[in-house]
N, CA and C atoms as a LAMMPS dump frame, in Angstrom:
ITEM: TIMESTEP
0
ITEM: NUMBER OF ATOMS
126
ITEM: BOX BOUNDS ff ff ff
-5.0000000000000000e+02 5.0000000000000000e+02
-5.0000000000000000e+02 5.0000000000000000e+02
-5.0000000000000000e+02 5.0000000000000000e+02
ITEM: ATOMS id mol type element x y z
1 1 1 N 9.681 -19.009 -10.347
2 1 2 C 10.123 -17.705 -10.023
3 1 3 C 8.854 -16.841 -9.792
4 2 1 N 8.915 -16.038 -8.786
5 2 2 C 7.65 -15.206 -8.418
6 2 3 C 7.81 -13.85 -9.044
7 3 1 N 6.714 -13.301 -9.398
8 3 2 C 6.843 -11.849 -9.924
9 3 3 C 7.257 -10.895 -8.779
10 4 1 N 7.898 -9.85 -9.16
11 4 2 C 8.367 -8.883 -8.104
12 4 3 C 7.242 -8.003 -7.637
13 5 1 N 6.208 -7.908 -8.395
14 5 2 C 5.01 -7.124 -8.13
15 5 3 C 3.798 -8.008 -8.225
16 6 1 N 2.99 -8.022 -7.129
17 6 2 C 1.864 -8.806 -7.187
18 6 3 C 0.768 -8.323 -8.162
19 7 1 N 0.784 -7.051 -8.423
20 7 2 C -0.169 -6.55 -9.461
21 7 3 C 0.073 -7.138 -10.863
22 8 1 N 1.245 -7.694 -11.094
23 8 2 C 1.53 -8.335 -12.318
24 8 3 C 0.697 -9.604 -12.481
25 9 1 N 0.146 -10.152 -11.374
26 9 2 C -0.652 -11.372 -11.549
27 9 3 C -2.098 -11.148 -11.737
28 10 1 N -2.54 -9.85 -11.587
29 10 2 C -3.902 -9.489 -11.639
30 10 3 C -4.26 -8.958 -13.028
31 11 1 N -5.548 -9.149 -13.452
32 11 2 C -5.944 -8.557 -14.684
33 11 3 C -6.027 -6.992 -14.552
34 12 1 N -5.78 -6.336 -15.656
35 12 2 C -5.679 -4.915 -15.667
36 12 3 C -6.949 -4.232 -15.173
37 13 1 N -8.08 -4.831 -15.221
38 13 2 C -9.359 -4.179 -14.805
39 13 3 C -9.847 -4.686 -13.418
40 14 1 N -8.953 -5.264 -12.612
41 14 2 C -9.246 -5.726 -11.343
42 14 3 C -9.627 -4.582 -10.394
43 15 1 N -10.603 -4.849 -9.524
44 15 2 C -11.089 -3.734 -8.624
45 15 3 C -10.021 -3.158 -7.668
46 16 1 N -8.964 -3.942 -7.455
47 16 2 C -7.941 -3.428 -6.478
48 16 3 C -7.277 -2.158 -6.986
49 17 1 N -7.25 -1.984 -8.344
50 17 2 C -6.559 -0.88 -8.883
51 17 3 C -7.328 0.461 -8.495
52 18 1 N -8.645 0.35 -8.336
53 18 2 C -9.469 1.508 -7.972
54 18 3 C -9.107 1.917 -6.529
55 19 1 N -8.997 0.86 -5.652
56 19 2 C -8.689 1.157 -4.228
57 19 3 C -7.243 1.668 -4.09
58 20 1 N -6.309 1.072 -4.874
59 20 2 C -4.941 1.529 -4.847
60 20 3 C -4.869 2.972 -5.172
61 21 1 N -5.523 3.469 -6.144
62 21 2 C -5.529 4.765 -6.609
63 21 3 C -6.101 5.764 -5.524
64 22 1 N -7.239 5.28 -4.94
65 22 2 C -7.808 6.132 -3.798
66 22 3 C -6.8 6.286 -2.601
67 23 1 N -6.244 5.076 -2.261
68 23 2 C -5.358 5.054 -1.059
69 23 3 C -4.099 5.867 -1.287
70 24 1 N -3.611 5.911 -2.521
71 24 2 C -2.446 6.693 -2.888
72 24 3 C -2.694 8.252 -2.686
73 25 1 N -3.901 8.61 -2.899
74 25 2 C -4.317 10.071 -2.794
75 25 3 C -4.505 10.524 -1.315
76 26 1 N -4.704 9.55 -0.407
77 26 2 C -4.958 9.991 0.987
78 26 3 C -3.725 10.558 1.644
79 27 1 N -3.856 11.61 2.452
80 27 2 C -2.805 12.182 3.208
81 27 3 C -2.668 11.421 4.453
82 28 1 N -1.62 10.601 4.646
83 28 2 C -1.394 9.828 5.8
84 28 3 C -0.317 10.403 6.766
85 29 1 N -0.068 11.623 6.603
86 29 2 C 1.003 12.287 7.358
87 29 3 C 0.713 12.121 8.853
88 30 1 N -0.428 12.501 9.349
89 30 2 C -0.745 12.426 10.704
90 30 3 C -0.595 10.993 11.332
91 31 1 N -1.066 10.014 10.581
92 31 2 C -0.955 8.56 11.041
93 31 3 C 0.525 8.212 11.069
94 32 1 N 1.267 8.6 10.06
95 32 2 C 2.706 8.261 10.011
96 32 3 C 3.536 8.853 11.204
97 33 1 N 3.085 10.145 11.58
98 33 2 C 3.762 10.791 12.679
99 33 3 C 3.595 10.056 14.016
100 34 1 N 2.504 9.339 14.189
101 34 2 C 2.169 8.662 15.451
102 34 3 C 3.021 7.433 15.693
103 35 1 N 3.569 6.948 14.647
104 35 2 C 4.38 5.684 14.734
105 35 3 C 5.828 5.848 14.452
106 36 1 N 6.596 5.17 15.314
107 36 2 C 8.068 5.315 15.129
108 36 3 C 8.535 4.513 13.986
109 37 1 N 9.533 4.981 13.165
110 37 2 C 10.037 4.13 12.141
111 37 3 C 10.874 2.941 12.663
112 38 1 N 11.175 2.947 13.882
113 38 2 C 11.897 1.86 14.564
114 38 3 C 10.952 0.661 14.939
115 39 1 N 9.641 0.889 14.831
116 39 2 C 8.759 -0.151 15.25
117 39 3 C 8.436 -0.083 16.663
118 40 1 N 7.816 -1.182 17.194
119 40 2 C 7.365 -1.258 18.59
120 40 3 C 8.336 -2.024 19.381
121 41 1 N 8.253 -1.732 20.768
122 41 2 C 9.134 -2.485 21.648
123 41 3 C 8.703 -3.942 21.73
124 42 1 N 9.631 -4.862 21.99
125 42 2 C 9.286 -6.258 22.138
126 42 3 C 8.824 -6.595 23.509
């Protein structure tokens, strides 16, 4: 059985947590506005 969250597999002091925190603080509103929630045409 796989964990539901990949972070559960990593040690608590892994570098990815630093990047996750930084990325969570970024305002991505402009980027999200440029893309349709429906995806791209096939």
